[in-house]
MILO-75846 format. One record per residue: residue in three letters; x, y, z of N, C-alpha, C, O, CB in turn. Coordinates in steps of 0.05 Angstrom, whole numbers, plus 5000, padded with zeros to 4 digits. Glycine has a CB too. Layout:
N
ALAXYZXYZXYZXYZXYZ;...
***
This chain:
222
MET816322223907817421953912816621763890814221763882816421853940;TYR818521613881817921423859816321183869816321133893820521333846;GLN815021053851813420823857815120573854816020513831810820803840;VAL815620423875817120173873815419963860813219913868818120083901;ARG816519833840815219613826816519353835818519263823815319643795;SER815519243857816919023870816318753858814018693852816219023900;ASN818418603854818018313850818718183877819918323894819818203826;LEU818117943881818817813907821817793910822817803933817517543909;LEU823217763888826117743888827117483899829117373889827317963902;PHE825917373920827117143933826016873924823716823927826717173962;ILE827716723912827116433911827916323939826416173951828716283888;GLY830216413949831216303974829516363998829016184014833916413979;LEU828516614000827016684024824316544026823316504048826616974026;LEU823216464003820616334005820916064019818915964029819516293977;ILE823215944020823515694033823515724064823515524078826015554025;LEU823415974073823016014102820415894111820015824135823216304110;CYS818515874093816015744099816515454109814915344124814115734075;GLY818715344100819315064108821515044129822414824136820114914085;MET822515274139824715264158823715224187825315184205826315514156;VAL821115244191819915174216818214924211817114894190818115404228;ALA818114744231816914484226814014504217813214384198817114314251;GLU812414664232809614704225808914994232810115104251807714504239;PRO807015124218806115384227804915374255803515184262804015494207;ALA805515584270804415594297801515684295801015894283806015794315;MET799715534306796815584302795415684327793015724327795515344292;THR796815724349795615824374795616124375797516254365797015704399;PHE793516234386793216524387792516624415791216484431791016624368;ALA793616854422793016974448790217094448788917114427795117184455;ALA789317154472786617254475786117514460783817554450786017294505;GLU788017684458787717934445787917924414787818124401789718134455;GLY788217684404788417654375791117644363791417624339786817864362;PHE793217664380795917654370797017374374796317234393797717864385;PRO798817284357799917014360801516984385802917164394801716944336;GLU801216754398802916694421805716624413807616684427801716454437;THR806016514389808616444378808916544350807216494333809016134380;TYR811116684345811616784318813616604304815616524316812717074319;ASP813016524279814816364264817116534253819416454254813316224241;VAL816416754241818416934228817817224234815417304234818416874198;ILE819817374239819617664240821317774216823617714213820717784267;ILE820017934200821318064177822118354186820418514193819518074152;ASP824718404186825718664194826318824169828118764154828218644212;VAL824719034164825019194140827019424146826419604162822219314130;GLY829319414134831419594140830819884133829519944113833919514126;HIS831920064151831720354147828820454148827120314159833020434120;GLY828320694138825620804139825521094149827321174164823820634156;GLY823621244140823321514148825621684140826421694116823021534179;VAL826821834159829122004152831521854144833421964132829822184176;ASP831521594150833821424143833121274117831821074117834421214166;GLY834221384095833621264069835321034062834720884043833921474048;GLY837420984078839320774071841020854047841421094043837820504064;THR842020664032843620734009841720823986839320783988845420494001;SER842920923964841221023943842721043917845221033916840121303950;VAL841221063895842321123869840321303855838021223851842920853852;LYS841221543848839421753837837121793857837621863880838421673809;THR834721763848832421803866831321553879829321553893830121943851;ILE832721323874831821073884833121023912835521023914832520833865;LEU831420983932832320953959832120663969830120523963830821133978;GLU834120573983834120303994831620254011830420034009836620244010;LYS830820444028828620404046826120314032824520164042828120654063;ASP825620424008823220363993823320083980821219953979822820573971;ILE825620003971825919733960825519533983824119333979828719693947;ASN826819584006826519404029823619374036822619144041828119504053;LEU822119594037819319584045817619434025815919274032818319874049;ALA818019493999816319363979816719063979814718913977817019473951;ILE819218973981819718683981818918554007817918334008822718623975;GLY819418704030818618604056815618554058814818354069819518794077;LYS814018734047811118704048810218464032808418324040809818964038;LYS811518424008810818193992811417934007809817744007812318203965;PHE813717924019814617684034812717634058811917414063817517724044;TYR812017854071810117844094807417724085806317544099809718114106;GLU806317824063803817724053804017434045802117274049802917894030;LYS806217354033806517084023806516884047805316674045809117054007;LEU807916954068808016774092805316764105804416554114810116874112;GLN803816994106801216994118799316814102797616674114800117274119;GLU799516814075797916644059798216344065796416194062798516694029;GLN800616274075801215994081800815934111801815734121804015934073;SER799316114124798416064152800716074172800515964194797015804155;PHE802916214166805016254185804516504201803516704190807716264171;ASN805116494227804916724243807416904239809616834248804616654273;VAL807017114225809217284216808817564225806617674224809617264186;GLY811017684235810917974242812818124224814518014210811718004272;ILE812518394224814218564207814718824223812918924236812818624180;THR817118924221817919154237816719414228816319604243820919174239;ARG816119434202814619664192813219594166814219444149816619904187;LEU810819714163809219684139808819944124807519954104806419564146;GLN810020154135809920414123812720544124814620424135807820594137;ASP812920774112815520914111815821094136815021334135815721074085;TYR817020984157817621144180820021034194820820804190815221164200;ALA821321194211823721114225822920974251821521094267825521354230;LEU824020734256823420594281824620744305823620704327824520314280;SER826620914300827821064322825721254335826021324358830221224312;ASP823621324319821621504330819921374351818721504368819721604308;ASP819821104351818320954371819920864395818920744414817120704358;SER822520934394824320834415823720944443823321184446827220894407;PRO823620764463823320864491825920944503826021044526822020644507;PHE828120904488830820964499831521254494833321314478832920774486;LEU830221424509830421714504833221824511834022034502828321864519;HIS834721674528837321764536839421744514841521864515838221604561;MET838721584494840621544472840621784453838521874444840021284456;ARG842921894447843122124430843222034400842322184383845622284436;SER844221804395844521704368841921594357840821404368846721494366;ARG840921714335838521614322838921334312837121164314837621804300;HIS841321284301841921014291841820804313840820584309844721014278;GLN842920874336842920684359840020634369839320414376844620784381;LYS838420844369835620814377834220624357832620454366834221094377;ASP834820654332833520484311834220194316832420024316834520574283;LEU836820134320837619854324836519734350835619504350840719844325;THR836519894371835519784397832519744395831419564409836119974420;GLN831119904380828219864376827719604361825819464367826920104361;ARG829319544341829019304326829519054344828118854343830819294301;LYS831519084361832118874380829818834400829118614407834818934395;LEU828719064409826519044428824118894415822818734429825619334436;ILE823518954390821318814376821918514375820218344381820918924348;ALA824418444367825118164365825018024392823917804394827918134354;ASP826018154413826018034440823217994450822517794463827618204459;THR821418184444818718184454817117964440815617814453817318454450;LEU817417944414815817744398817117474398815817264394815417844370;ASN819817464402821317214404820617014382819616794388820717084431;PRO821117084357820416904335822416664333824516664346820517054309;LYS821616474317823416244312825716334293827916224295821916014300;ILE825116524275827016624256826716924253824517024252826716484229;PHE828917074251828917364247830517424222832817344219830117514272;VAL829217554202830517614177830417914172828318034171829017464154;SER832818034169833018324164833718374135835618264125835218444183;LEU832118544122832418594093833818854087833119064098829718594080;HIS835918844070837419074063838319064034837918854021839919114081;VAL839419274024840519293997843319403998843819594014838719463978;ASN845219303983848019383983848519613964846919673946849819143977;TRP850919733967851919933948854919913947856219843967851020223957;ALA856119953924859019953921859920163901858420213882860019663912;LYS862220273905863320463886863820343859863420463838865920593896;ASN864620083859865119933835862419823825861219653838867119703840;GLN861319933803858719863794858619573783856419473778857820053772;LYS860819443779860819173770860318973792859618743788863519103757;ARG860519063816860118893839857118833842855519023842861219013866;ARG856318583844853518513845853018253860854818113868852418493816;GLY850418203864849617953876848817973905849618163919851817753874;PRO847217793915846217793942848317683961850017513954843717633945;VAL848317773986850017664007848317634032846917814040852417864012;VAL848517394044847117334069849117344092851217224091845717064068;ILE848417494113850117534136848917374160846517404165850517834144;TYR850517224173849517054195850917114221853017234222849916754188;GLN849617024243850717064270852316814278852416614264848417124290;ALA853516834301855216614311853516394323853716344347857316724331;SER852016254307850416024316850115834293850015914270847716104328;GLU849915574299849715374279847115404263847115364238849815094291;LYS844915464276842315494263842315734244841315714222840115524283;SER843515954252843716194235845416134211844816204189844916424251;TYR847615994215849415924193848015734173848215774149852015784203;THR846615534183845115354166843015504149842815454125843815134182;LEU841515674163839515844149840816014127839816034105838016014169;SER843116134133844416314114845416154090845316254067846816454127;GLN846415914094847415744072845115684053845515694028848615494083;VAL842815604063840615524046839615774030839115754006838315404063;ILE839215994044838216234031840216334010839516403987837716464051;GLN842816334017844916413998844916243973845216343951847616414011;GLN844615983977844715793954842415853934842915863910844415503964;HIS840115903945837815953927838016223914837316253890835215933943;LEU839016423928839316683916841516683895841316813874840016893938;ASN843616533900845816503880844716383854845416473832848016323891;GLN842916193857841816063833840116273817840216273792840015823841;PHE838716443831837116633817838716853804838116943782835116763837;TYR840916943818842517163808844717063789845917223775843817313831;GLY845316803790847516703774850216773786852116833772847416803746;THR850316773813852816853827853816613844852416403846852317093845;ARG856216643855857416433872858316543898860416463908859716293857;LYS856816713910857516833935857116653959855416463958856017093940;ALA858616693980858316544005857316724027857816964027861016404012;PRO855916604046855016764069857316884085859516774084853216594088;ILE856817104099858917244114858117244143855817304150859317524103;LYS859917184161859417204190859317494198861217644194861517044206;GLY857217574211856817854218857717924246856117994263853917924216;ASN860317904251861317954278860918244287860618294311864317894278;THR860918434268860718714276857918824274857519064280862518874258;TYR855918664267853218764264851718744290851618534303851818604241;TYR850518964298849218984324847118764328847118624348847819254327;LEU845318734309843118534312844218254312843218084327841118564290;MET846318194296847417934296848817864322849017624330849417904272;LYS849818064336851118014361849217994385849817864405853118234367;HIS846918124383845218154406842518004406841118004425844718444410;LEU841917874384839417724382839917434390841917314382838117744355;ASP838117314405838417034414837316834394838416614391837016994440;MET835216904379834016714360835616704334837116894329831016794354;PRO835416484319836916474293836216714276833816754269836216204279;SER838216864268837717114253839717144230841917054232838017354272;ILE838717274209840417334186839817614175837617714179840117124164;ILE841717734162841317974147841617894118843617774110843418204155;VAL839717964101839817904073840318164057838518334055837217764063;GLU842718194047843318414028842418314001843718143989846418494029;MET840218423991838818303968840018363941839018263921836018393968;GLY842118513940843418583915844618853917844318993938841418563892;TYR846018943896847319203896845719403880845319373856850219183884;ILE844719603894843119813881844819973861843820103843842020003902;SER847519953865849420093848850019943822851220053804852020143862;ASN849119693820849519533796847019533780844819453790850319243804;PRO847119603754844719623738843119363736840619373736845419713710;LYS844519143734843118883731841618813757839318733757845018663723;ASP843018843780841718793805839418983810837218893819843718823828;LEU839719233803837619433807835119353791832919383801838619713799;GLN835519263767833219183750831818943763829418933763834219113722;MET833418753774832118523787830718603812828618483819834318313793;LEU831718803826830318893850827719043844825919033860832219083866;MET827619173821825419343815823419233795821119313795826419603805;ASP824219053778822618963755820518753763821218543773824418843733;GLU818018823758815818643766815318423746813618253750813318803771;GLU816718423724816318213703817017943714815917743704817918283678;THR818917923733819717663743818017583768818517373780822617673751;GLN816117743776814617693800813317423800813517273820812517913804;GLU811817363779810317113779812216863778811516653789808517103755;LYS814516893765816516673765817416613793817616383801818916743747;ILE817916823808818916783835816716693854817216523871820217043846;ARG814316793849812016703865811716393863810916263882809516843857;ALA812316283839811816003834814015823847813615583849811815953805;CYS816115943856818415793867817815703895816615843911821015953866;ARG818715463902818515363929821115233936822815173918816115153931;GLY821615183962824015063970823414813987821114743991825815253986;SER825514693996825314454013824314524040824714754050827914304014;ARG823014334054822014394081823814274102822914114119819114284083;SER826414344100828314244120827914404146827614644145831214274110;THR828014274169827414394194830014504207832014354210826114204213;VAL830014764213832214884227831614934256833314904273833015144214;CYS829115014262828315074290827014844303826314864327826415314290;
***
């Protein structure tokens, strides 16, 4: 397995630190937060590699960037959760044993985590692929709610600035999580693994410190 050299990639996602009015500072007796500000959903994992190019797998890019994002939010005292910190399939943890589809078990497990932790914001990280290698840039997918749409617009704007693109958010009518989650939620397709320029941006750590230095506005969505 190759070693992912992650940069944070997100100018846009770092402003999630400001998308909640203040970090939740109350804690339950067992040491877990009573209120989660953000849940980071790391797409795919384990037997599910997601999309790929040569030996580079989407699941590993998602995990490397998700962990960086998780650590960054923790540094700023936000109560943040993450669906996986290692390479494994969430479907393996599913209590829905009657389901035959591994993919459906995976999605329902992610929904179960979101419903149980009930965060103010839910962000699912993925990487795109296209047969046309010229296709590039990030795309943010939102659910049918004003808060989700507002969040997607802000994130898309900042990612467009970083990538030099002019893409618009897409309404995720057919996406399971976008249809079934109650809290403001988005899916961030962080770029096209099939495009050489996007792939370099996803993998190259030379831009890490530049992105770490970026901050966004503290506009309140929740």
